[in-house]
TIZA-596437 format. One record per residue (C-alpha): residue number from 1; y, x, z. Coordinates in nm, 2 decimals. Layout:
<pts>
<NUM; <Y; X; Z>>
...
</pts>
This chain:
<pts>
<1; <-0.02; 0.00; 0.02>>
<2; <0.26; 0.29; 0.09>>
<3; <0.21; 0.47; -0.14>>
<4; <0.28; 0.19; -0.42>>
<5; <0.61; 0.16; -0.22>>
<6; <0.94; 0.34; -0.35>>
<7; <1.01; 0.61; -0.09>>
<8; <1.30; 0.62; 0.12>>
<9; <1.57; 0.84; 0.05>>
<10; <1.69; 1.11; 0.29>>
<11; <2.02; 1.20; 0.43>>
<12; <2.08; 1.46; 0.24>>
<13; <2.03; 1.25; -0.03>>
<14; <2.27; 0.93; 0.10>>
<15; <2.51; 1.16; 0.20>>
<16; <2.45; 1.31; -0.22>>
<17; <2.51; 0.94; -0.33>>
<18; <2.80; 0.84; -0.05>>
<19; <3.02; 1.12; -0.19>>
<20; <2.92; 1.04; -0.60>>
<21; <3.07; 0.70; -0.54>>
<22; <3.38; 0.80; -0.31>>
<23; <3.46; 1.08; -0.63>>
<24; <3.43; 0.78; -0.84>>
<25; <3.65; 0.57; -0.62>>
<26; <3.90; 0.86; -0.64>>
<27; <3.90; 0.95; -0.95>>
<28; <3.91; 0.52; -1.07>>
<29; <4.22; 0.48; -0.80>>
<30; <4.44; 0.75; -1.04>>
<31; <4.34; 0.59; -1.30>>
<32; <4.48; 0.28; -1.22>>
<33; <4.82; 0.49; -1.12>>
<34; <4.77; 0.60; -1.52>>
<35; <4.75; 0.30; -1.65>>
<36; <4.96; 0.08; -1.46>>
<37; <5.21; 0.35; -1.57>>
<38; <5.11; 0.32; -1.94>>
<39; <5.08; -0.04; -1.97>>
<40; <5.42; -0.12; -1.79>>
<41; <5.61; 0.02; -2.08>>
<42; <5.46; -0.20; -2.33>>
<43; <5.58; -0.50; -2.17>>
<44; <5.88; -0.38; -1.93>>
<45; <6.15; -0.40; -2.13>>
<46; <6.07; -0.78; -2.33>>
<47; <6.26; -0.92; -2.01>>
<48; <6.52; -0.66; -2.02>>
<49; <6.60; -0.69; -2.45>>
<50; <6.81; -0.91; -2.53>>
<51; <7.00; -0.74; -2.28>>
<52; <6.93; -0.41; -2.35>>
<53; <7.07; -0.45; -2.74>>
<54; <7.37; -0.65; -2.63>>
<55; <7.47; -0.39; -2.44>>
<56; <7.46; -0.07; -2.66>>
<57; <7.52; -0.36; -3.01>>
<58; <7.17; -0.35; -3.18>>
<59; <6.98; -0.71; -3.18>>
<60; <6.89; -0.62; -3.52>>
<61; <6.70; -0.34; -3.41>>
<62; <6.53; -0.46; -3.18>>
<63; <6.21; -0.48; -3.27>>
<64; <6.16; -0.11; -3.28>>
<65; <6.22; -0.08; -2.90>>
<66; <5.89; -0.21; -2.85>>
<67; <5.77; -0.05; -3.24>>
<68; <5.81; 0.27; -3.17>>
<69; <5.65; 0.33; -2.86>>
<70; <5.34; 0.15; -3.04>>
<71; <5.31; 0.36; -3.33>>
<72; <5.31; 0.65; -3.23>>
<73; <5.08; 0.55; -2.91>>
<74; <4.89; 0.40; -3.25>>
<75; <4.92; 0.75; -3.43>>
<76; <4.79; 0.93; -3.13>>
<77; <4.54; 0.76; -3.01>>
<78; <4.20; 0.92; -3.24>>
<79; <4.40; 1.27; -3.17>>
<80; <4.34; 1.21; -2.80>>
<81; <4.02; 1.08; -2.85>>
<82; <3.90; 1.35; -3.06>>
<83; <4.05; 1.66; -2.89>>
<84; <3.87; 1.50; -2.55>>
<85; <3.51; 1.46; -2.73>>
<86; <3.59; 1.86; -2.80>>
<87; <3.77; 2.03; -2.53>>
<88; <3.76; 1.84; -2.26>>
<89; <3.99; 1.54; -2.08>>
<90; <4.14; 1.63; -1.82>>
<91; <4.43; 1.91; -1.97>>
<92; <4.45; 1.65; -2.20>>
<93; <4.55; 1.36; -1.97>>
<94; <4.81; 1.61; -1.80>>
<95; <4.97; 1.67; -2.02>>
<96; <5.02; 1.34; -2.20>>
<97; <5.13; 1.23; -1.86>>
<98; <5.36; 1.53; -1.91>>
<99; <5.53; 1.39; -2.27>>
<100; <5.53; 1.04; -2.09>>
<101; <5.83; 1.11; -1.85>>
<102; <6.00; 1.33; -2.08>>
<103; <6.02; 1.05; -2.31>>
<104; <6.13; 0.79; -2.02>>
<105; <6.44; 1.08; -1.93>>
<106; <6.54; 1.04; -2.35>>
<107; <6.57; 0.74; -2.26>>
<108; <6.73; 0.69; -1.96>>
<109; <6.99; 0.87; -2.09>>
<110; <7.09; 0.70; -2.37>>
<111; <7.40; 0.52; -2.51>>
<112; <7.32; 0.39; -2.84>>
<113; <6.98; 0.30; -3.00>>
<114; <6.88; 0.55; -3.18>>
<115; <6.85; 0.78; -2.86>>
<116; <6.64; 0.46; -2.66>>
<117; <6.39; 0.42; -2.97>>
<118; <6.35; 0.77; -2.98>>
<119; <6.32; 0.78; -2.58>>
<120; <6.07; 0.54; -2.70>>
<121; <5.85; 0.76; -2.92>>
<122; <5.82; 1.06; -2.73>>
<123; <5.70; 0.87; -2.41>>
<124; <5.44; 0.70; -2.67>>
<125; <5.33; 1.00; -2.79>>
<126; <5.18; 1.05; -2.43>>
<127; <5.08; 0.65; -2.38>>
<128; <4.85; 0.69; -2.62>>
<129; <4.63; 0.93; -2.40>>
<130; <4.68; 0.80; -2.07>>
<131; <4.50; 0.41; -2.16>>
<132; <4.23; 0.54; -2.40>>
<133; <4.12; 0.90; -2.18>>
<134; <4.13; 0.67; -1.88>>
<135; <3.87; 0.49; -2.06>>
<136; <3.70; 0.73; -2.16>>
<137; <3.72; 0.91; -1.85>>
<138; <3.49; 0.60; -1.70>>
<139; <3.29; 0.65; -1.95>>
<140; <3.22; 1.04; -1.84>>
<141; <3.10; 0.96; -1.48>>
<142; <2.98; 0.56; -1.42>>
<143; <2.70; 0.47; -1.69>>
<144; <2.75; 0.16; -1.96>>
<145; <2.51; -0.10; -1.71>>
<146; <2.76; -0.05; -1.39>>
<147; <3.10; 0.02; -1.61>>
<148; <3.14; -0.38; -1.67>>
<149; <3.33; -0.43; -1.29>>
<150; <3.54; -0.13; -1.38>>
<151; <3.66; -0.20; -1.72>>
<152; <3.68; -0.50; -1.55>>
<153; <3.88; -0.41; -1.30>>
<154; <4.11; -0.16; -1.56>>
<155; <4.19; -0.56; -1.73>>
<156; <4.31; -0.65; -1.45>>
<157; <4.57; -0.38; -1.40>>
<158; <4.66; -0.42; -1.76>>
<159; <4.69; -0.86; -1.66>>
<160; <4.92; -0.72; -1.31>>
<161; <5.13; -0.45; -1.56>>
<162; <5.20; -0.79; -1.85>>
<163; <5.35; -1.02; -1.59>>
<164; <5.46; -0.71; -1.35>>
<165; <5.69; -0.54; -1.62>>
<166; <5.87; -0.84; -1.74>>
<167; <5.95; -0.88; -1.34>>
<168; <6.05; -0.52; -1.24>>
<169; <6.23; -0.56; -1.65>>
<170; <6.42; -0.86; -1.51>>
<171; <6.48; -0.71; -1.18>>
<172; <6.64; -0.40; -1.28>>
<173; <6.82; -0.56; -1.52>>
<174; <6.95; -0.82; -1.30>>
<175; <7.00; -0.51; -1.04>>
<176; <7.10; -0.15; -1.06>>
<177; <7.08; -0.16; -1.48>>
<178; <6.73; -0.14; -1.70>>
<179; <6.76; 0.20; -1.69>>
<180; <6.59; 0.19; -1.36>>
<181; <6.27; 0.11; -1.60>>
<182; <6.30; 0.42; -1.72>>
<183; <6.39; 0.68; -1.43>>
<184; <6.10; 0.47; -1.28>>
<185; <5.85; 0.65; -1.49>>
<186; <5.94; 1.00; -1.36>>
<187; <5.76; 0.98; -0.97>>
<188; <5.54; 0.79; -1.09>>
<189; <5.45; 1.00; -1.35>>
<190; <5.44; 1.32; -1.11>>
<191; <5.23; 1.11; -0.89>>
<192; <5.00; 1.06; -1.15>>
<193; <4.99; 1.40; -1.26>>
<194; <4.95; 1.54; -0.85>>
<195; <4.67; 1.35; -0.90>>
<196; <4.51; 1.46; -1.13>>
<197; <4.54; 1.77; -1.13>>
<198; <4.33; 1.75; -0.76>>
<199; <4.06; 1.44; -0.83>>
<200; <3.95; 1.46; -1.17>>
<201; <3.64; 1.70; -1.17>>
<202; <3.49; 1.63; -1.55>>
<203; <3.24; 1.78; -1.76>>
<204; <3.39; 2.08; -1.92>>
<205; <3.39; 2.19; -2.29>>
<206; <3.13; 2.38; -2.44>>
<207; <3.14; 2.36; -2.81>>
<208; <3.29; 2.69; -2.80>>
<209; <3.63; 2.79; -3.06>>
<210; <3.61; 2.37; -3.23>>
<211; <3.71; 2.27; -3.54>>
<212; <4.04; 2.07; -3.54>>
<213; <4.04; 1.83; -3.80>>
<214; <4.47; 1.89; -3.86>>
<215; <4.48; 1.72; -4.24>>
<216; <4.25; 1.44; -4.15>>
<217; <4.59; 1.39; -3.84>>
<218; <4.86; 1.39; -4.09>>
<219; <4.67; 1.24; -4.30>>
<220; <4.62; 0.91; -4.02>>
<221; <4.96; 0.97; -3.92>>
<222; <5.10; 0.91; -4.28>>
<223; <4.91; 0.59; -4.34>>
<224; <4.94; 0.48; -3.93>>
<225; <5.34; 0.47; -4.06>>
<226; <5.32; 0.35; -4.38>>
<227; <5.10; 0.04; -4.22>>
<228; <5.39; -0.06; -4.02>>
<229; <5.72; -0.02; -4.24>>
<230; <5.62; -0.20; -4.48>>
<231; <5.55; -0.47; -4.18>>
<232; <5.93; -0.44; -4.06>>
<233; <6.08; -0.45; -4.34>>
<234; <5.89; -0.61; -4.57>>
<235; <6.09; -0.91; -4.65>>
<236; <6.35; -0.89; -4.45>>
<237; <6.56; -0.50; -4.51>>
<238; <6.37; -0.48; -4.85>>
<239; <6.23; -0.85; -5.09>>
<240; <5.87; -0.74; -5.06>>
<241; <5.85; -0.65; -5.49>>
<242; <6.16; -0.41; -5.41>>
<243; <6.16; -0.08; -5.50>>
<244; <6.15; 0.07; -5.15>>
<245; <5.86; -0.15; -5.01>>
<246; <5.63; -0.14; -5.33>>
<247; <5.63; 0.20; -5.30>>
<248; <5.55; 0.23; -4.89>>
<249; <5.25; 0.04; -5.01>>
<250; <5.15; 0.27; -5.26>>
<251; <5.25; 0.57; -5.09>>
<252; <5.03; 0.38; -4.75>>
<253; <4.73; 0.36; -5.00>>
<254; <4.71; 0.69; -5.12>>
<255; <4.71; 0.83; -4.77>>
<256; <4.50; 0.61; -4.64>>
<257; <4.21; 0.74; -4.97>>
<258; <4.25; 1.11; -4.85>>
<259; <4.22; 1.09; -4.51>>
<260; <3.86; 0.89; -4.60>>
<261; <3.82; 1.17; -4.86>>
<262; <3.95; 1.40; -4.57>>
<263; <3.69; 1.26; -4.32>>
<264; <3.38; 1.32; -4.53>>
<265; <3.38; 1.68; -4.54>>
<266; <3.53; 1.77; -4.22>>
<267; <3.39; 1.97; -3.99>>
<268; <3.51; 1.74; -3.67>>
<269; <3.60; 1.48; -3.82>>
<270; <3.90; 1.27; -3.62>>
<271; <3.77; 0.94; -3.68>>
<272; <3.43; 1.01; -3.84>>
<273; <3.25; 0.75; -4.10>>
<274; <2.96; 0.69; -3.93>>
<275; <3.11; 0.55; -3.65>>
<276; <3.17; 0.22; -3.90>>
<277; <2.75; 0.26; -3.99>>
<278; <2.76; 0.04; -3.68>>
<279; <2.77; -0.37; -3.71>>
<280; <2.92; -0.39; -3.38>>
<281; <3.18; -0.11; -3.35>>
<282; <3.29; -0.29; -3.72>>
<283; <3.23; -0.65; -3.60>>
<284; <3.46; -0.54; -3.20>>
<285; <3.71; -0.35; -3.38>>
<286; <3.83; -0.61; -3.67>>
<287; <3.82; -0.86; -3.38>>
<288; <4.03; -0.65; -3.12>>
<289; <4.33; -0.60; -3.46>>
<290; <4.35; -0.94; -3.45>>
<291; <4.33; -0.97; -3.07>>
<292; <4.64; -0.70; -3.08>>
<293; <4.87; -0.93; -3.33>>
<294; <4.77; -1.21; -3.16>>
<295; <4.90; -1.12; -2.74>>
<296; <5.13; -0.81; -2.85>>
<297; <5.26; -0.99; -3.06>>
<298; <5.30; -1.33; -2.81>>
<299; <5.43; -1.11; -2.52>>
<300; <5.65; -0.91; -2.73>>
<301; <5.92; -1.19; -2.69>>
<302; <5.79; -1.48; -2.53>>
<303; <6.07; -1.38; -2.23>>
<304; <6.35; -1.32; -2.48>>
<305; <6.23; -1.64; -2.59>>
<306; <6.26; -1.80; -2.23>>
<307; <6.61; -1.62; -2.13>>
<308; <6.77; -1.82; -2.45>>
<309; <6.63; -2.11; -2.51>>
<310; <6.57; -2.24; -2.12>>
<311; <6.87; -2.03; -1.92>>
<312; <6.69; -1.90; -1.72>>
<313; <6.75; -1.50; -1.55>>
<314; <6.52; -1.22; -1.69>>
<315; <6.41; -1.22; -1.34>>
<316; <6.28; -1.52; -1.35>>
<317; <6.19; -1.52; -1.71>>
<318; <5.93; -1.23; -1.57>>
<319; <5.83; -1.43; -1.29>>
<320; <5.74; -1.74; -1.53>>
<321; <5.51; -1.48; -1.67>>
<322; <5.27; -1.53; -1.34>>
<323; <5.06; -1.79; -1.49>>
<324; <4.95; -1.56; -1.80>>
<325; <4.85; -1.29; -1.56>>
<326; <4.68; -1.45; -1.33>>
<327; <4.48; -1.65; -1.56>>
<328; <4.41; -1.26; -1.73>>
<329; <4.34; -1.13; -1.40>>
<330; <4.04; -1.35; -1.28>>
<331; <3.89; -1.37; -1.59>>
<332; <3.90; -0.96; -1.65>>
<333; <3.73; -0.86; -1.29>>
<334; <3.55; -1.16; -1.33>>
<335; <3.39; -1.09; -1.66>>
<336; <3.37; -0.78; -1.54>>
<337; <3.15; -0.88; -1.27>>
<338; <2.98; -1.10; -1.41>>
<339; <2.85; -0.86; -1.71>>
<340; <2.76; -0.57; -1.47>>
<341; <2.50; -0.84; -1.21>>
<342; <2.34; -1.02; -1.59>>
<343; <2.41; -0.74; -1.84>>
<344; <2.51; -1.00; -2.08>>
<345; <2.82; -1.03; -2.28>>
<346; <2.84; -1.21; -2.63>>
<347; <2.96; -1.52; -2.50>>
<348; <3.26; -1.43; -2.34>>
<349; <3.48; -1.29; -2.60>>
<350; <3.33; -1.56; -2.83>>
<351; <3.49; -1.83; -2.57>>
<352; <3.82; -1.54; -2.50>>
<353; <3.89; -1.56; -2.79>>
<354; <3.83; -1.98; -2.91>>
<355; <4.02; -2.04; -2.57>>
<356; <4.33; -1.80; -2.73>>
<357; <4.33; -1.99; -3.06>>
<358; <4.43; -2.28; -2.83>>
<359; <4.65; -2.12; -2.63>>
<360; <4.87; -1.98; -2.93>>
<361; <4.84; -2.38; -3.09>>
<362; <4.98; -2.54; -2.78>>
<363; <5.30; -2.23; -2.74>>
<364; <5.38; -2.32; -3.12>>
<365; <5.47; -2.66; -3.00>>
<366; <5.70; -2.61; -2.73>>
<367; <6.04; -2.73; -2.81>>
<368; <6.42; -2.67; -2.51>>
<369; <6.32; -2.96; -2.35>>
<370; <5.96; -2.91; -2.28>>
<371; <5.95; -2.87; -1.87>>
<372; <5.91; -2.49; -1.81>>
<373; <5.53; -2.65; -1.59>>
<374; <5.37; -2.71; -1.92>>
<375; <5.47; -2.41; -2.10>>
<376; <5.38; -2.23; -1.76>>
<377; <5.01; -2.38; -1.89>>
<378; <5.02; -2.29; -2.18>>
<379; <5.07; -1.91; -2.10>>
<380; <4.84; -1.93; -1.80>>
<381; <4.57; -2.09; -2.10>>
<382; <4.62; -1.79; -2.33>>
<383; <4.56; -1.53; -2.02>>
<384; <4.21; -1.68; -1.94>>
<385; <4.07; -1.62; -2.36>>
<386; <4.25; -1.24; -2.30>>
<387; <4.11; -1.21; -1.98>>
<388; <3.69; -1.28; -2.15>>
<389; <3.75; -1.06; -2.40>>
<390; <3.95; -0.78; -2.42>>
<391; <3.81; -0.53; -2.21>>
<392; <3.41; -0.72; -2.32>>
<393; <3.48; -0.59; -2.64>>
<394; <3.56; -0.21; -2.53>>
<395; <3.21; -0.23; -2.35>>
<396; <3.06; -0.30; -2.64>>
<397; <3.18; -0.04; -2.88>>
<398; <3.08; 0.25; -2.53>>
<399; <2.75; 0.12; -2.54>>
<400; <2.68; 0.15; -2.90>>
<401; <2.77; 0.55; -2.89>>
<402; <2.63; 0.82; -2.71>>
<403; <2.91; 0.93; -2.41>>
<404; <2.93; 1.33; -2.64>>
<405; <3.09; 1.08; -2.88>>
<406; <3.23; 0.85; -2.66>>
<407; <3.63; 0.93; -2.66>>
<408; <3.55; 0.91; -2.99>>
<409; <3.47; 0.59; -3.05>>
<410; <3.68; 0.44; -2.82>>
<411; <3.98; 0.63; -2.96>>
<412; <3.86; 0.45; -3.31>>
<413; <3.78; 0.14; -3.15>>
<414; <4.15; 0.13; -2.96>>
<415; <4.28; 0.24; -3.26>>
<416; <4.27; -0.09; -3.44>>
<417; <4.34; -0.30; -3.22>>
<418; <4.68; -0.10; -3.12>>
<419; <4.79; -0.11; -3.53>>
<420; <4.67; -0.47; -3.45>>
<421; <4.93; -0.47; -3.21>>
<422; <5.23; -0.26; -3.42>>
<423; <5.15; -0.52; -3.66>>
<424; <5.17; -0.86; -3.48>>
<425; <5.49; -0.65; -3.30>>
<426; <5.71; -0.58; -3.64>>
<427; <5.55; -0.92; -3.78>>
<428; <5.62; -1.13; -3.48>>
<429; <5.99; -0.88; -3.45>>
<430; <6.07; -0.91; -3.83>>
<431; <5.96; -1.35; -3.93>>
<432; <6.18; -1.38; -3.58>>
<433; <6.55; -1.18; -3.68>>
<434; <6.48; -1.35; -4.01>>
<435; <6.42; -1.69; -3.96>>
<436; <6.71; -1.67; -3.64>>
<437; <7.00; -1.49; -3.88>>
<438; <6.90; -1.79; -4.21>>
<439; <6.89; -2.05; -3.96>>
<440; <7.23; -2.01; -3.71>>
<441; <7.36; -1.92; -4.11>>
<442; <7.29; -2.25; -4.17>>
<443; <7.35; -2.44; -3.87>>
<444; <7.67; -2.22; -3.77>>
<445; <7.80; -2.09; -4.12>>
<446; <8.07; -1.87; -3.90>>
<447; <7.86; -1.67; -3.61>>
<448; <7.99; -1.39; -3.63>>
<449; <8.33; -1.50; -3.54>>
<450; <8.53; -1.58; -3.24>>
<451; <8.48; -1.89; -3.21>>
<452; <8.10; -1.90; -3.15>>
<453; <8.10; -1.57; -2.89>>
<454; <8.09; -1.29; -3.04>>
<455; <7.91; -1.14; -3.31>>
<456; <7.52; -1.27; -3.31>>
<457; <7.42; -0.89; -3.30>>
<458; <7.61; -0.91; -2.95>>
<459; <7.46; -1.19; -2.81>>
<460; <7.29; -1.17; -2.44>>
<461; <7.17; -1.45; -2.27>>
<462; <7.44; -1.49; -2.02>>
<463; <7.69; -1.53; -2.36>>
<464; <7.51; -1.82; -2.49>>
<465; <7.53; -1.94; -2.15>>
<466; <7.91; -1.89; -2.15>>
<467; <7.95; -2.06; -2.55>>
<468; <8.06; -2.46; -2.56>>
<469; <7.77; -2.68; -2.54>>
<470; <7.80; -2.80; -2.89>>
<471; <7.81; -2.42; -3.02>>
<472; <7.54; -2.29; -2.77>>
<473; <7.29; -2.66; -2.82>>
<474; <7.29; -2.55; -3.24>>
<475; <7.21; -2.18; -3.03>>
<476; <6.94; -2.23; -2.85>>
<477; <6.77; -2.47; -3.11>>
<478; <6.73; -2.17; -3.32>>
<479; <6.57; -1.99; -3.06>>
<480; <6.34; -2.18; -3.08>>
<481; <6.29; -2.28; -3.42>>
<482; <6.27; -1.93; -3.56>>
<483; <5.99; -1.83; -3.28>>
<484; <5.78; -2.12; -3.25>>
<485; <5.59; -2.16; -3.57>>
<486; <5.48; -1.80; -3.59>>
<487; <5.27; -1.88; -3.31>>
<488; <5.13; -2.16; -3.50>>
<489; <5.05; -1.86; -3.80>>
<490; <4.86; -1.68; -3.55>>
<491; <4.53; -1.94; -3.47>>
<492; <4.35; -1.94; -3.83>>
<493; <4.37; -1.56; -3.71>>
<494; <4.21; -1.58; -3.43>>
<495; <3.98; -1.81; -3.51>>
<496; <3.85; -1.54; -3.74>>
<497; <3.79; -1.31; -3.43>>
<498; <3.57; -1.53; -3.25>>
<499; <3.35; -1.64; -3.58>>
<500; <3.28; -1.22; -3.64>>
<501; <3.25; -1.26; -3.25>>
<502; <2.93; -1.43; -3.29>>
<503; <2.79; -1.17; -3.50>>
<504; <2.76; -0.93; -3.23>>
<505; <2.45; -0.81; -3.17>>
<506; <2.39; -0.83; -2.77>>
<507; <2.19; -0.50; -2.73>>
<508; <2.12; -0.39; -2.38>>
<509; <2.37; -0.17; -2.18>>
<510; <2.28; 0.14; -2.05>>
<511; <2.19; 0.25; -1.76>>
<512; <2.21; 0.62; -1.78>>
<513; <2.49; 0.88; -1.88>>
<514; <2.39; 0.99; -2.23>>
<515; <2.58; 1.36; -2.28>>
<516; <2.41; 1.36; -2.65>>
<517; <2.47; 1.19; -2.99>>
<518; <2.23; 0.95; -3.14>>
<519; <2.00; 1.09; -3.32>>
<520; <2.06; 0.88; -3.58>>
<521; <2.35; 0.92; -3.57>>
</pts>
């Protein structure tokens, strides 16, 4: 009888297990600070943006405050992912935080829109590594079966930042000034560097002198920039059939084709083409891209909508996003716990994307007279859907490849989601600004004159609320009618993601950390 029973662990083994758990928890706590730092800066300016662009006289450039950060971080994602697999992640992680701090200082000192946008771009160069390397580092120390609960908490941190960012942005805007949304990154970044330097103990590089795919990196950066510039300029700054946009599209296609050709022959390709031989990777990557379009497209301009249409201040606009955070927080952590306990995961992102599609449809029905509680209920529904999908998609990708490639695979998946975020922010911003300018020009032809309170480029929520009632009614209606149709355009996209996720094959989650690439690859 006793021969068939598992022998109890010795005191030394129990002490070793406890030490391992403590080490993982310390690492995880440090990663959470860094993820919070990165994700906060994707949302912190959403409530402050109307005031910032009004003070710096750049309403027509406002989409670049968000787009510059997302574009720069997107370009860097595959770079950090591949280099992390080749040379180790700890040094890269600390370097990314340092670059992020420098960008925050540049933005904090900005006196015009150009300097602010440059600062945001530098932030993005570092920020691209913060979230990606955090996800990859967890894969270095936790098997896939146990990783669900950690990924769920990461999703919860993202949920927290999705509301804490706008809330802090509103607090700083109404209080000490919006620049504190940048200055706060300096002490937090220094804390994150100290935490990484002290606690991170990761597998070291054993590849000797790795081959770096510089040509692939450059071509990918050109293609990424071309995609975003096309979506930003097409139909607004330049007509879709203009020489500028058509040339940009052609250059993007050429860079993309050249990138594929280079990756086929590179010794260590930045985005290995064999990743795309895995159906689960392709399906979750396309779904992640669509989720990025919907999430960042919607969240980037909801706080502006709430301030301009409902008349709340920046802080109150941040508070109104709490239902979205609560929904995302609960379902992200809950889905992570469910996956770790049951090993089942396929149904969660299917249900999540379907719920998100429904929430976007409801958001498209908003009107200036709609009760605030009703808008909040739509936001809560969207949060519930996003929380069930986002982190599970990353887990599926990581479970498809060995730990030796987990950084590259995670980065490639996140890259396409960030491309979606860039496209979402750019397209929604472009459509919103174009619609707004057209509606105001049509409904209030002298909008640039003194009778309307100043130039459209200098409108702030305070100025709009101080306008004569008749003019304010026209401006508020224009903001509502400029944004709400865009939400409806995203519903079919989310339904496409739902259909794609039905095809995902649910493979058993790994219970150990596989260090070598799979033989089939």
